[in-house]
C-alpha positions in Angstrom: -83.8 -77.6 -61.3 -82.3 -79.9 -58.6 -80.5 -82.0 -61.1 -79.0 -78.9 -62.6 -77.7 -77.7 -59.3 -76.2 -81.1 -58.4 -74.4 -81.1 -61.8 -73.2 -77.4 -61.3 -71.9 -78.5 -57.8 -70.2 -81.4 -59.3 -68.5 -79.5 -62.0 -67.4 -76.8 -59.4 -65.8 -79.5 -57.2 -63.9 -81.1 -60.1 -62.6 -77.7 -61.5 -61.9 -76.5 -57.9 -59.8 -79.7 -57.3 -57.9 -79.2 -60.6 -57.1 -75.7 -59.7 -55.8 -76.6 -56.5 -53.8 -79.6 -57.8 -52.2 -77.1 -60.5 -51.5 -74.7 -57.8 -48.8 -77.0 -56.4 -46.5 -77.1 -59.6 -47.3 -73.4 -60.5 -46.3 -72.2 -57.0 -43.0 -74.3 -57.1 -42.1 -72.9 -60.5 -42.7 -69.4 -59.6 -40.8 -69.8 -56.3 -37.8 -71.3 -57.9 -37.8 -68.7 -60.7 -38.2 -66.0 -58.3 -35.3 -67.1 -56.0 -33.2 -67.6 -59.2 -33.9 -63.8 -60.1 -32.6 -62.7 -56.6 -29.5 -64.9 -56.9 -26.1 -63.4 -57.7 -23.4 -65.1 -59.3 -20.9 -66.5 -56.7 -18.2 -69.2 -56.6 -19.5 -72.5 -54.8 -17.3 -72.4 -51.6 -16.0 -76.1 -52.0 -14.2 -75.2 -55.2 -11.2 -73.9 -53.0 -10.5 -77.4 -51.9 -7.5 -79.4 -53.1 -7.8 -80.9 -56.7 -8.6 -84.6 -56.6 -7.6 -87.4 -58.9 -10.2 -87.6 -61.8 -11.6 -90.1 -64.3 -13.7 -88.8 -66.9 -16.2 -91.4 -68.6 -17.7 -90.8 -71.9 -20.4 -93.3 -73.0 -20.5 -93.3 -76.8 -22.5 -95.0 -79.4 -21.6 -94.4 -83.0 -20.1 -90.9 -82.1 -17.4 -90.9 -84.8 -18.5 -87.6 -86.1 -18.3 -85.5 -83.0 -16.4 -87.3 -80.4 -13.1 -85.6 -81.3 -14.6 -82.1 -80.5 -15.7 -83.4 -77.1 -12.3 -84.8 -76.3 -10.6 -81.6 -77.3 -12.5 -79.7 -74.6 -11.6 -82.2 -71.8 -8.1 -83.3 -72.4 -6.5 -79.8 -71.6 -8.3 -79.8 -68.4 -6.8 -83.2 -67.0 -3.4 -83.7 -65.2 -1.1 -86.6 -65.8 -2.8 -88.4 -63.0 -6.3 -88.3 -64.4 -7.9 -90.6 -67.0 -10.2 -89.9 -69.7 -12.0 -93.0 -70.9 -14.4 -93.3 -73.7 -16.8 -96.5 -73.6 -17.5 -97.4 -77.2 -21.0 -99.1 -76.6 -22.2 -101.4 -79.5 -20.5 -99.1 -82.0 -20.4 -100.0 -85.7 -18.2 -97.0 -86.6 -14.8 -95.8 -85.8 -15.7 -94.1 -82.4 -13.1 -96.0 -80.5 -10.2 -95.5 -82.9 -10.8 -91.8 -83.2 -11.0 -91.5 -79.5 -7.6 -93.3 -79.1 -6.2 -91.0 -82.0 -7.2 -88.0 -80.1 -5.4 -89.1 -76.9 -8.1 -90.8 -74.8 -8.3 -94.4 -73.7 -11.0 -96.4 -75.2 -12.9 -99.6 -74.3 -15.3 -101.4 -76.5 -18.5 -103.2 -75.4 -20.8 -105.4 -77.4 -24.0 -106.6 -75.9 -27.1 -106.1 -78.3 -29.5 -107.3 -75.6 -28.5 -104.8 -72.9 -28.3 -101.5 -74.6 -28.4 -98.1 -73.0 -26.3 -95.4 -71.4 -26.5 -97.0 -68.0 -25.0 -100.2 -69.1 -22.1 -98.4 -70.8 -21.3 -96.3 -67.7 -21.4 -99.5 -65.4 -19.0 -101.2 -67.9 -16.7 -98.1 -67.8 -16.8 -98.2 -63.9 -15.8 -101.7 -63.7 -12.9 -101.0 -66.0 -11.3 -98.5 -63.6 -12.2 -100.2 -60.3 -8.9 -101.7 -59.8 -7.4 -98.3 -59.8 -10.1 -96.0 -58.7 -10.1 -92.2 -59.0 -11.3 -89.9 -56.1 -13.8 -88.4 -58.5 -15.6 -89.8 -61.5 -17.1 -87.3 -64.0 -19.5 -88.3 -66.8 -19.9 -86.4 -70.0 -22.0 -87.2 -73.0 -20.2 -87.6 -76.1 -21.9 -84.9 -78.0 -21.2 -82.2 -75.3 -18.6 -79.4 -75.0 -17.0 -78.7 -71.6 -16.3 -75.2 -70.4 -12.9 -74.0 -69.4 -12.1 -75.3 -65.8 -15.6 -77.0 -65.6 -14.0 -80.5 -64.7 -11.7 -79.2 -62.0 -14.5 -77.2 -60.4 -16.8 -80.1 -60.4 -14.1 -82.4 -59.0 -13.2 -80.0 -56.2 -17.0 -79.6 -55.2 -17.4 -83.2 -55.0 -14.7 -84.4 -53.2 -15.1 -81.5 -50.5 -18.8 -82.2 -50.1 -18.8 -85.9 -50.6 -22.0 -85.5 -52.8 -22.9 -85.7 -56.3 -22.5 -82.6 -58.3 -24.3 -81.2 -61.2 -22.8 -78.7 -63.8 -25.0 -76.2 -65.7 -25.9 -78.2 -68.8 -27.5 -76.0 -71.6 -28.3 -76.5 -75.2 -27.0 -74.3 -77.9 -29.3 -73.4 -80.8 -28.3 -74.5 -84.3 -27.1 -72.1 -86.9 -30.0 -69.9 -88.3 -32.4 -71.2 -85.6 -36.2 -71.4 -86.0 -38.7 -70.0 -83.3 -39.1 -73.6 -82.2 -35.3 -74.0 -81.5 -35.3 -70.9 -79.6 -38.2 -71.8 -77.4 -36.6 -75.2 -76.8 -33.5 -73.8 -75.8 -35.4 -71.4 -73.5 -37.2 -74.3 -71.9 -33.9 -76.1 -71.4 -32.5 -72.9 -69.7 -35.5 -72.7 -67.2 -35.1 -76.4 -66.3 -31.4 -76.7 -66.2 -30.2 -73.3 -65.2 -32.9 -71.1 -63.7 -34.7 -73.5 -61.5 -31.6 -75.1 -60.1 -30.1 -71.8 -59.4 -33.4 -70.9 -57.4 -33.1 -74.1 -55.4 -29.5 -73.4 -54.5 -30.5 -69.9 -53.4 -33.2 -71.4 -51.2 -30.5 -74.0 -49.8 -32.0 -77.1 -51.4 -30.4 -79.7 -53.7 -31.4 -80.3 -57.2 -31.5 -83.0 -59.8 -28.9 -84.6 -62.0 -29.4 -83.7 -65.7 -27.6 -86.4 -67.6 -24.1 -84.9 -68.4 -21.5 -82.9 -66.4 -22.2 -85.0 -63.4 -19.5 -85.6 -60.7 -19.4 -88.3 -58.0 -17.0 -89.2 -55.3 -15.9 -92.8 -56.0 -17.6 -94.2 -52.9 -21.0 -92.7 -53.9 -21.0 -93.9 -57.5 -20.1 -97.4 -56.6 -23.0 -97.4 -54.1 -25.6 -97.2 -56.9 -26.7 -99.5 -59.6 -26.2 -98.0 -62.9 -26.8 -101.2 -65.4 -30.3 -100.4 -66.8 -31.9 -99.0 -69.8 -33.9 -96.5 -67.9 -34.5 -93.7 -70.3 -33.7 -90.9 -67.7 -31.3 -92.8 -65.7 -29.8 -89.7 -64.4 -32.9 -88.5 -62.8 -33.6 -91.7 -61.1 -30.0 -92.0 -59.9 -30.2 -88.7 -58.3 -33.5 -89.6 -56.6 -31.9 -92.8 -55.3 -28.8 -91.0 -54.0 -30.8 -88.4 -52.5 -33.0 -90.8 -50.3 -29.7 -92.6 -49.5 -28.4 -89.6 -47.9 -26.5 -87.9 -50.8 -28.5 -85.2 -52.6 -27.0 -83.4 -55.6 -25.3 -79.9 -55.4 -25.8 -77.7 -58.3 -22.6 -75.9 -59.3 -23.6 -73.2 -61.9 -20.2 -72.0 -62.6 -19.2 -75.3 -64.3 -20.6 -75.3 -67.9 -21.4 -78.1 -70.2 -23.3 -77.4 -73.6 -24.9 -79.6 -76.1 -26.4 -78.6 -79.4 -30.2 -78.9 -80.4 -30.6 -81.2 -83.3 -31.6 -79.5 -86.6 -33.8 -82.4 -88.0 -37.4 -82.1 -87.0 -37.6 -86.0 -86.6 -34.4 -86.3 -84.5 -35.7 -83.4 -82.1 -39.0 -85.2 -81.8 -37.3 -88.4 -80.8 -35.0 -86.8 -78.3 -37.8 -84.8 -76.7 -40.0 -87.9 -76.6 -37.3 -89.8 -74.6 -36.7 -86.9 -72.3 -40.4 -85.9 -71.6 -41.8 -89.4 -71.3 -39.1 -90.4 -68.9 -39.7 -87.1 -66.9 -43.5 -87.7 -66.7 -43.1 -91.4 -65.8 -40.6 -90.4 -63.1 -42.8 -87.8 -61.7 -45.7 -90.1 -61.4 -43.8 -92.9 -59.8 -41.2 -91.1 -57.7 -42.9 -88.1 -56.3 -44.9 -90.2 -53.9 -41.8 -92.3 -52.9 -39.8 -89.1 -52.2 -42.7 -87.6 -50.2 -43.0 -90.9 -48.2 -39.2 -90.9 -47.6 -39.1 -87.2 -46.4 -41.7 -88.3 -43.8 -39.9 -91.2 -42.7 -36.5 -89.6 -42.4 -37.9 -86.4 -41.3 -35.9 -84.5 -44.2 -37.3 -81.3 -45.7 -34.7 -81.5 -48.5 -36.4 -84.6 -49.8 -39.7 -82.8 -49.7 -38.1 -80.0 -51.7 -36.9 -82.5 -54.3 -40.2 -84.0 -54.5 -41.9 -80.7 -54.9 -39.4 -79.9 -57.7 -40.0 -83.1 -59.4 -43.8 -82.4 -59.3 -43.4 -79.6 -61.8 -44.0 -81.4 -65.3 -42.4 -80.4 -68.4 -43.0 -76.6 -69.1 -45.0 -77.1 -72.3 -47.2 -79.7 -70.6 -47.9 -77.5 -67.6 -48.9 -74.7 -69.7 -51.1 -77.0 -71.8 -52.8 -78.3 -68.8 -53.3 -75.0 -67.3 -54.8 -73.5 -70.6 -57.2 -76.3 -70.9 -58.4 -76.0 -67.4 -58.5 -72.2 -67.5 -60.7 -72.4 -70.7 -63.0 -75.2 -69.2 -63.4 -73.1 -66.0 -64.4 -69.9 -68.1 -66.9 -71.9 -70.2 -68.5 -73.4 -67.0 -68.6 -70.0 -65.4 -70.6 -68.6 -68.3 -73.2 -71.3 -67.8 -73.7 -70.5 -63.9 -71.0 -72.3 -62.2 -68.8 -70.6 -59.5 -66.0 -68.3 -60.9 -63.6 -69.2 -58.1 -61.9 -72.0 -60.1 -61.5 -69.4 -63.1 -60.0 -66.8 -60.8 -57.6 -69.4 -59.2 -56.4 -70.3 -62.6 -56.1 -66.9 -63.8 -53.8 -66.0 -61.0 -51.8 -69.1 -61.8 -51.6 -68.1 -65.4 -50.0 -64.9 -64.2 -47.5 -66.7 -62.2 -46.6 -68.8 -65.0 -46.0 -65.8 -67.2 -44.0 -63.9 -64.7 -41.8 -67.0 -64.2 -41.1 -67.4 -67.8 -40.4 -64.0 -68.7 -38.4 -63.2 -65.7 -36.1 -66.2 -66.4 -35.8 -65.0 -70.0 -35.0 -61.4 -69.0 -32.3 -62.4 -66.5 -30.8 -65.5 -67.9 -31.7 -65.6 -71.7 -32.2 -62.4 -73.4 -28.7 -62.3 -74.7 -29.2 -65.4 -76.7 -33.0 -65.5 -77.2 -35.0 -62.6 -78.7 -38.1 -61.3 -76.9 -40.1 -61.8 -80.1 -39.4 -65.5 -79.9 -41.8 -65.7 -76.7 -44.5 -65.1 -79.1 -44.0 -68.6 -80.6 -44.7 -70.2 -77.4 -48.3 -71.2 -78.3 -47.1 -72.8 -81.4 -44.3 -74.6 -79.6 -46.9 -76.1 -77.3 -49.1 -77.3 -80.0 -46.1 -79.1 -81.6 -45.5 -80.9 -78.2 -49.3 -82.0 -77.7 -48.9 -85.1 -79.8 -45.8 -86.0 -77.7 -48.0 -86.1 -74.6 -50.8 -87.9 -76.1 -48.2 -90.5 -77.0 -47.4 -90.9 -73.4 -51.1 -92.0 -72.9 -51.3 -94.3 -75.9 -47.7 -95.5 -76.7 -45.2 -94.3 -74.1 -41.5 -94.7 -74.5 -40.0 -96.9 -72.1 -36.8 -98.1 -73.5 -33.6 -96.1 -74.2 -33.1 -94.8 -77.8 -30.1 -93.0 -78.8 -30.7 -89.7 -80.5 -29.3 -89.3 -84.0 -26.7 -86.7 -84.6 -26.7 -84.0 -87.3 -24.2 -84.8 -89.9 
């Protein structure tokens, strides 16, 4: 009997600790989504400042199929004083020539040992250093820039002297599957809803990889030459600790398109989410320590935001913990962990449904939400892959042809 009581106490302690640990990211998610629901569309005040001189950098690796479409949405937004530079990085196709034919400048880089977006961007920055712009804007080669997005980003960047992130969303492919719709919703929550909530609360957010604007003095203060698979996230953390946290500018829009091929989608998600988890594990303690040392609450806010894992992983962990606590309670352990986890489940549900209702219902049907469990099942092998064979090197996502 004594052994059973000790076993129950041990199980109680473990489950209670798990419930408390999970409470942090769940509460952060709920707070951010709730704040976003209360936010109203309004122009970022800095957009009224004078228009600066801009250089747009597009890192490109074998982007001959889609580079013209990207350039066509950028050139009309530029003045004669601005520059559009495509960095054809280790390309084996006609990316550079097509870019030149479309009216952009293009430089070519060949270095098979140092591959990755970070190296390409560093090469591009070096090429314009002799005549630097006031603001550098980085756009991925498969993205479409919304009207006035570049000017809006540039004005905010020069007025605030801080990095600026546009709203970066993913469009669904033609005839989307439920998996595509759920993936687009997850992207919406991460790149629009949560940053909108942080902005409403007065806190900075993270860079998301494209549609990023930097004052020249700031972008030259960081090292980009690396193969980090989430170089944008790492850069935003380094800049925040250095005193330049990112401003979210929701009115500037940049869009990409979800890949249609399942293997391509899996490769893309693996790179994003393995990098996210790795950064969460290594950088959250660093940010927390920096917030204490510098006595800056904004760094703590970024650390808390970073502590929220990818949405599918958060739901999967919560579900596993909730089921375990229910089973344990039926055998006589304390029901408190199960109650705490049940409340957290409600908070997650309210966060997701609320985010969809305000920001996503026009493009994503309500019935699609019923496919969330199947989407999570699809993602579970990806998370096991992080434990068994995590991706650590940059791999370019193949494009649909």
